[in-house]
matplotlib code that plots the C-alpha trace (Angstrom):
import matplotlib.pyplot as plt

x = [-73.5, -74.9, -72.6, -69.8, -68.2, -67.2, -63.8, -63.6, -64.7, -62.1, -59.2, -60.6, -60.8, -57.4, -55.5, -55.2, -53.1, -50.6, -51.5, -50.6, -47.1, -45.6, -46.1, -44.9, -41.8, -41.9, -41.7, -39.0, -36.9, -37.5, -36.8, -33.6, -32.3, -32.4, -31.4, -28.3, -28.0, -29.3, -26.2, -23.9, -25.1, -24.0, -20.1, -19.7, -20.4, -18.2, -15.4, -15.1, -12.0, -10.7, -6.9, -7.7, -6.3, -3.8, -0.5, 1.8, 1.4, 4.5]
y = [90.2, 86.4, 84.4, 84.8, 82.9, 82.8, 82.6, 79.5, 78.0, 79.7, 79.0, 74.9, 75.6, 76.8, 74.4, 71.2, 73.0, 73.1, 69.9, 68.7, 70.7, 68.8, 66.0, 66.8, 67.9, 64.8, 62.7, 64.7, 64.4, 60.3, 60.3, 61.4, 59.9, 56.4, 57.1, 58.5, 54.9, 53.1, 54.9, 54.1, 50.8, 49.7, 52.3, 49.1, 46.5, 48.1, 48.3, 46.1, 46.5, 43.2, 42.8, 42.4, 39.3, 40.1, 40.7, 38.8, 37.0, 36.0]
z = [10.6, 11.7, 9.2, 11.8, 13.7, 17.4, 17.8, 19.4, 17.1, 14.6, 17.1, 17.1, 12.9, 12.4, 14.7, 11.8, 9.9, 12.7, 13.1, 9.3, 9.4, 12.7, 11.6, 7.9, 9.5, 11.8, 8.9, 7.1, 10.3, 10.6, 7.0, 7.3, 10.4, 9.0, 5.8, 7.7, 9.8, 6.4, 5.2, 8.0, 7.5, 4.3, 4.7, 7.6, 5.7, 2.3, 4.8, 7.6, 10.0, 9.1, 7.8, 4.0, 1.9, 0.0, 2.2, 3.3, 5.9, 8.6]

ax = plt.figure().add_subplot(projection="3d")
ax.plot(x, y, z, "-o")
ax.set_aspect("equal")
plt.show()
């Protein structure tokens, strides 16, 4: 059979799916980290540490 590729060529040809999978996983991880950071930032903006002005001051 002359159609069969040598083992080195088969290994090289099958490398790209792993690279693509790694990039997709990295993208998902970065998106989760970014969304969590934005959620924390928005939460801090909505609930400031300063006391409310509705209370009585003496």
